[in-house]
Structure formats: structure tokens, C-alpha cells
KETORLO-986841 format. One line per 10 residues: number of its first residue (from 1); for each residue x, y, z of N, C-alpha, C. Coordinates in nm, 2 decimals, m for minus. Layout:
BEGIN
NUM) X:Y:Z:X:Y:Z:X:Y:Z ~ ...
***
This chain:
BEGIN
1) m3.34:2.69:10.33:m3.38:2.57:10.32:m3.34:2.45:10.36 ~ m3.23:2.44:10.39:m3.17:2.34:10.46:m3.20:2.36:10.58 ~ m3.22:2.42:10.68:m3.31:2.47:10.83:m3.46:2.40:10.81 ~ m3.54:2.45:10.71:m3.64:2.44:10.69:m3.65:2.25:10.63 ~ m3.61:2.21:10.58:m3.59:2.08:10.53:m3.60:2.01:10.67 ~ m3.46:2.05:10.77:m3.46:1.96:10.84:m3.54:1.98:10.99 ~ m3.59:2.06:11.01:m3.70:2.11:11.12:m3.81:2.04:11.06 ~ m3.80:1.99:10.94:m3.97:1.91:10.91:m3.93:1.78:10.89 ~ m3.80:1.76:10.85:m3.73:1.61:10.91:m3.75:1.57:11.09 ~ m3.70:1.66:11.14:m3.72:1.62:11.32:m3.87:1.63:11.32
11) m3.97:1.71:11.31:m4.14:1.68:11.37:m4.18:1.56:11.28 ~ m4.17:1.53:11.20:m4.17:1.44:11.12:m4.16:1.24:11.23 ~ m4.04:1.27:11.25:m3.95:1.15:11.33:m3.98:1.18:11.47 ~ m4.02:1.30:11.51:m4.10:1.32:11.66:m4.23:1.28:11.67 ~ m4.29:1.26:11.53:m4.42:1.23:11.52:m4.43:1.05:11.46 ~ m4.33:1.03:11.42:m4.26:0.89:11.43:m4.26:0.82:11.57 ~ m4.15:0.87:11.64:m4.16:0.90:11.82:m4.28:0.85:11.90 ~ m4.36:0.94:11.88:m4.46:0.96:11.92:m4.58:0.83:11.91 ~ m4.61:0.79:11.76:m4.70:0.71:11.74:m4.58:0.55:11.78 ~ m4.49:0.57:11.76:m4.40:0.43:11.83:m4.50:0.41:11.99
21) m4.47:0.52:12.05:m4.44:0.50:12.21:m4.60:0.48:12.25 ~ m4.69:0.54:12.15:m4.83:0.51:12.14:m4.83:0.34:12.15 ~ m4.80:0.29:12.04:m4.86:0.16:12.00:m4.79:0.08:12.07 ~ m4.63:0.10:12.17:m4.61:0.03:12.27:m4.66:0.03:12.38 ~ m4.70:0.14:12.38:m4.78:0.14:12.53:m4.90:0.05:12.52 ~ m5.00:0.03:12.40:m5.13:0.00:12.42:m5.04:m0.16:12.39 ~ m4.94:m0.20:12.37:m4.89:m0.34:12.38:m4.90:m0.38:12.54 ~ m4.78:m0.28:12.62:m4.80:m0.29:12.76:m4.93:m0.28:12.80 ~ m5.01:m0.19:12.79:m5.15:m0.23:12.87:m5.20:m0.34:12.83 ~ m5.20:m0.42:12.71:m5.25:m0.51:12.69:m5.15:m0.62:12.75
31) m5.06:m0.64:12.78:m4.96:m0.75:12.85:m4.99:m0.77:13.01 ~ m4.98:m0.65:12.99:m5.03:m0.63:13.18:m5.19:m0.72:13.22 ~ m5.30:m0.73:13.12:m5.37:m0.76:13.13:m5.40:m0.87:13.16 ~ m5.30:m0.93:13.01:m5.29:m1.07:13.02:m5.24:m1.15:13.15 ~ m5.15:m1.04:13.20:m5.06:m1.11:13.33:m5.14:m1.10:13.44 ~ m5.27:m1.02:13.44:m5.37:m1.05:13.54:m5.43:m1.15:13.54 ~ m5.48:m1.15:13.43:m5.58:m1.25:13.40:m5.53:m1.39:13.45 ~ m5.40:m1.40:13.42:m5.28:m1.56:13.41:m5.30:m1.57:13.55 ~ m5.27:m1.46:13.62:m5.26:m1.44:13.78:m5.37:m1.44:13.85 ~ m5.53:m1.42:13.82:m5.63:m1.48:13.89:m5.66:m1.61:13.87
41) m5.62:m1.67:13.75:m5.67:m1.79:13.67:m5.61:m1.90:13.77 ~ m5.45:m1.82:13.81:m5.40:m1.95:13.89:m5.42:m1.92:14.00 ~ m5.46:m1.81:14.10:m5.51:m1.85:14.20:m5.60:m1.91:14.25 ~ m5.75:m1.88:14.18:m5.86:m1.95:14.17:m5.76:m2.11:14.14 ~ m5.70:m2.18:14.08:m5.66:m2.35:14.03:m5.62:m2.34:14.20 ~ m5.51:m2.25:14.29:m5.47:m2.30:14.39:m5.56:m2.29:14.50 ~ m5.68:m2.21:14.49:m5.78:m2.22:14.59:m5.86:m2.36:14.55 ~ m5.90:m2.42:14.44:m5.94:m2.52:14.40:m5.85:m2.66:14.47 ~ m5.72:m2.62:14.41:m5.66:m2.78:14.47:m5.67:m2.78:14.60 ~ m5.69:m2.65:14.67:m5.65:m2.73:14.86:m5.81:m2.72:14.90
51) m5.88:m2.66:14.81:m6.04:m2.79:14.82:m6.03:m2.90:14.81 ~ m6.03:m2.94:14.71:m5.99:m3.08:14.69:m5.93:m3.15:14.80 ~ m5.84:m3.14:14.79:m5.73:m3.17:14.90:m5.79:m3.21:15.04 ~ m5.85:m3.09:15.16:m5.96:m3.09:15.22:m6.04:m3.18:15.24 ~ m6.14:m3.21:15.11:m6.21:m3.31:15.01:m6.14:m3.45:15.12 ~ m6.02:m3.48:15.00:m5.99:m3.59:15.01:m5.94:m3.65:15.19 ~ m5.93:m3.56:15.25:m5.86:m3.55:15.38:m5.98:m3.59:15.48 ~ m6.09:m3.50:15.41:m6.22:m3.50:15.50:m6.29:m3.65:15.46 ~ m6.24:m3.75:15.36:m6.31:m3.85:15.37:m6.21:m3.96:15.39 ~ m6.05:m3.93:15.40:m6.01:m4.04:15.50:m6.03:m4.02:15.58
61) m6.04:m3.93:15.65:m6.07:m3.91:15.80:m6.20:m4.02:15.84 ~ m6.33:m3.96:15.74:m6.42:m4.07:15.78:m6.40:m4.22:15.79 ~ m6.34:m4.23:15.69:m6.29:m4.39:15.68:m6.26:m4.46:15.78 ~ m6.09:m4.36:15.83:m6.04:m4.44:15.90:m6.17:m4.43:16.06 ~ m6.27:m4.34:16.06:m6.36:m4.31:16.19:m6.48:m4.44:16.18 ~ m6.51:m4.49:16.04:m6.64:m4.62:16.01:m6.52:m4.69:16.04 ~ m6.36:m4.76:15.99:m6.36:m4.84:16.02:m6.28:m4.90:16.19 ~ m6.24:m4.81:16.27:m6.25:m4.80:16.43:m6.36:m4.86:16.50 ~ m6.52:m4.76:16.44:m6.63:m4.82:16.50:m6.69:m4.95:16.43 ~ m6.64:m4.99:16.38:m6.65:m5.14:16.29:m6.62:m5.22:16.31
***
């Protein structure tokens, strides 16, 4: 009787642990996706910043050339 109850409780505990691991795995997957999206967004932002800096430098060079010629 006690062995049967003990075995049943152990099986229920194992099932709960498996369910917990599945939930944790899905949370980890969700967080990994969020991190990837954040990294992609930051990469795009850095590229955009570099593009704006190049644009500003080009305008500065253009203005200097105009001032020197004029």
C-alpha cells in the first residue's frame, strides 16, 4: 500500500517536473527570440547612425569646397 502510494506520488512529481521544464523551455525560447530581435534592432540603429555621420561629413566637405572655391 505504502509502496504503491509512494510510486504514484513519485510519478505525479515527475509529471509536474516535466511540465515545469516544458514551461521553462518555452520561456527561454521566447526570451532568446526577444534578445535576437533586440540585437537586430541595435545593429540597424548602428548602421543608421554611421550613415547619418557619413552624410554630415560629406556635407561638411562639400561646404568647405564651396567656401574655398568662392
